[in-house]
C-alpha positions as CSV (number, residue, x, y, z in Angstrom):
1,M,0.1,-0.4,-0.2
2,K,1.8,3.3,-0.9
3,L,-1.2,5.1,1.7
4,K,1.7,5.9,5.1
5,E,1.2,6.7,8.9
6,N,0.3,10.9,8.9
7,E,-0.1,11.2,5.7
8,K,-3.3,12.8,4.0
9,I,-5.9,10.5,3.0
10,P,-6.3,11.3,-1.4
11,N,-8.8,12.9,-2.8
12,S,-11.5,10.7,-4.5
13,E,-14.9,9.9,-4.0
14,F,-16.9,6.7,-3.3
15,F,-20.9,5.6,-2.8
16,I,-23.2,5.5,-0.5
17,M,-26.5,4.5,-0.1
18,E,-28.8,7.7,0.8
19,D,-32.4,6.9,0.7
20,G,-32.8,3.9,-1.9
21,S,-30.5,6.0,-4.3
22,P,-26.4,5.6,-4.8
23,V,-24.6,9.4,-3.9
24,K,-21.5,10.1,-5.1
25,K,-19.8,11.1,-1.8
26,N,-15.5,13.1,-2.1
27,T,-13.8,12.0,0.6
28,L,-12.6,15.3,1.7
29,E,-15.6,17.1,2.8
30,F,-16.4,13.4,3.5
31,F,-13.9,12.7,6.6
32,K,-12.3,16.2,7.3
33,D,-13.6,17.2,10.6
34,K,-13.9,13.8,11.5
35,K,-12.8,10.9,13.3
36,V,-12.3,7.1,11.1
37,V,-11.5,3.8,11.3
38,L,-12.3,2.9,7.4
39,F,-11.9,-0.5,6.5
40,G,-11.1,-1.4,3.4
41,L,-11.6,-5.4,1.9
42,P,-11.9,-8.1,-1.1
43,G,-15.6,-8.0,-1.6
44,A,-19.0,-8.0,-0.3
45,Y,-20.6,-11.4,0.3
46,T,-17.1,-13.4,0.0
47,S,-16.0,-15.5,2.8
48,V,-13.6,-14.1,5.6
49,C,-15.4,-10.3,4.6
50,S,-18.8,-11.8,5.7
51,A,-17.9,-14.1,8.6
52,K,-15.5,-12.3,9.8
53,H,-14.2,-8.8,8.3
54,L,-17.7,-6.8,8.3
55,P,-19.6,-8.6,12.0
56,G,-16.4,-8.1,14.4
57,Y,-17.1,-4.4,13.6
58,V,-20.5,-4.5,13.7
59,A,-20.4,-6.6,17.6
60,N,-17.5,-3.5,18.5
61,Y,-20.0,-0.6,17.5
62,E,-20.5,-0.3,20.7
63,K,-16.3,0.3,21.6
64,Y,-15.2,2.1,19.5
65,K,-17.8,5.2,20.1
66,E,-16.4,4.8,23.7
67,K,-13.5,6.1,22.3
68,N,-15.0,8.8,20.2
69,I,-15.3,7.6,16.5
70,D,-17.7,9.5,14.1
71,Y,-17.5,6.8,11.9
72,I,-16.7,3.0,11.0
73,V,-16.8,2.5,7.2
74,C,-16.2,-0.3,5.0
75,V,-15.1,0.3,1.9
76,S,-15.1,-2.3,-1.0
77,V,-14.5,-2.1,-4.9
78,N,-18.7,-3.5,-5.2
79,D,-21.3,-1.6,-6.2
80,P,-24.1,1.4,-4.0
81,F,-25.9,-1.6,-4.7
82,V,-24.6,-4.8,-3.1
83,M,-23.0,-2.7,-0.3
84,D,-26.1,-1.4,0.9
85,A,-27.7,-5.0,0.7
86,W,-24.9,-6.4,2.1
87,G,-25.4,-4.3,5.3
88,K,-29.1,-5.0,5.0
89,T,-27.9,-8.8,6.0
90,H,-25.7,-8.3,8.5
91,N,-27.9,-5.7,10.3
92,V,-25.1,-2.8,10.8
93,K,-28.1,-0.2,10.2
94,D,-26.8,3.2,11.7
95,K,-23.5,1.3,12.7
96,I,-21.5,1.1,9.8
97,L,-21.4,2.9,7.0
98,M,-20.6,0.8,3.5
99,M,-18.9,2.3,1.7
100,A,-18.7,1.2,-2.1
101,D,-15.8,2.0,-4.9
102,P,-17.5,0.5,-7.4
103,F,-14.2,1.9,-10.0
104,L,-11.6,1.7,-7.2
105,S,-10.7,5.6,-7.2
106,F,-10.0,5.1,-3.6
107,T,-8.3,1.9,-3.9
108,K,-5.7,2.2,-6.1
109,A,-5.5,6.2,-4.6
110,I,-4.0,4.6,-2.0
111,G,-2.9,2.1,-3.5
112,A,-4.4,-1.2,-2.2
113,D,-5.5,-2.1,-5.1
114,V,-4.7,-6.1,-5.5
115,D,-5.3,-8.5,-9.4
116,K,-7.2,-12.0,-8.3
117,S,-8.0,-12.6,-12.2
118,A,-7.4,-16.7,-11.3
119,R,-10.0,-16.7,-8.8
120,G,-12.4,-14.5,-10.8
121,L,-12.4,-11.8,-9.1
122,G,-10.8,-9.0,-11.1
123,I,-9.4,-6.0,-9.5
124,R,-9.8,-5.8,-5.7
125,S,-9.1,-4.6,-2.5
126,N,-6.1,-5.3,-0.3
127,R,-8.1,-6.1,3.3
128,Y,-7.0,-3.0,5.8
129,T,-7.4,-1.1,8.8
130,M,-6.8,2.5,9.5
131,L,-7.6,5.0,11.7
132,I,-8.5,9.0,10.7
133,D,-8.7,11.9,12.0
134,N,-9.2,15.5,10.2
135,L,-8.2,13.3,7.2
136,K,-4.8,11.8,8.6
137,V,-4.2,8.2,8.5
138,V,-3.0,7.7,12.4
139,K,-3.1,3.7,12.1
140,L,-2.8,1.8,9.3
141,Q,-2.6,-2.7,9.3
142,E,-3.1,-4.3,5.9
143,E,-2.5,-7.5,5.7
144,E,0.0,-9.3,3.9
145,D,-2.7,-12.0,2.2
146,A,-6.0,-10.5,1.8
147,G,-7.5,-13.6,2.8
148,T,-6.8,-13.6,6.0
149,C,-8.3,-11.6,8.7
150,E,-5.1,-11.1,11.8
151,I,-4.3,-7.4,12.1
152,S,-7.0,-5.2,10.3
153,A,-9.9,-7.2,12.5
154,A,-12.6,-4.8,14.9
155,E,-10.8,-6.7,17.8
156,N,-6.8,-6.3,17.6
157,F,-7.7,-3.0,15.7
158,L,-9.4,-1.8,18.5
159,N,-6.7,-2.9,21.1
160,L,-4.0,-1.5,19.2
161,I,-5.4,2.7,19.0
162,W,-6.9,1.8,22.4
163,F,-3.4,0.5,23.0
164,S,-1.2,3.8,21.3
165,C,-3.8,6.2,23.2
166,L,-2.4,4.8,26.7
167,L,1.1,6.1,24.9
168,S,0.2,9.8,23.5
């Protein structure tokens, strides 16, 4: 991943669903003055993403809110309708913002794009989690293999930022 800690997130666009319609949002406008945990993953409805990554953040929502996190954002290269349906399947309600990056604008801008064509998936996102504070990446954890969810998992990332707060 080319994006590093202490760097500003890139200017990019993504889609979210609002009142049943996809709406384009700009990263710099949307995340300005916000404290955000953003996790990226290869795809909605895929095995590890559905079994561990997304459910972990839903289950730990209250713990993240205790850390004054404004948004928990799930980003994937799927379209906004798929992201919305996947969020409903996992009962994310207003806990997790399901962010669609169908043209890989954000994913490529941060250097998280990976070629999964051999598995029939095309270009996808690697698995990562980052803490963004007013557009600056404070913490970033990227998995070496998108098929695993360890250092980017909700519980592990929560522990990492908890310890970071104690040290700062």
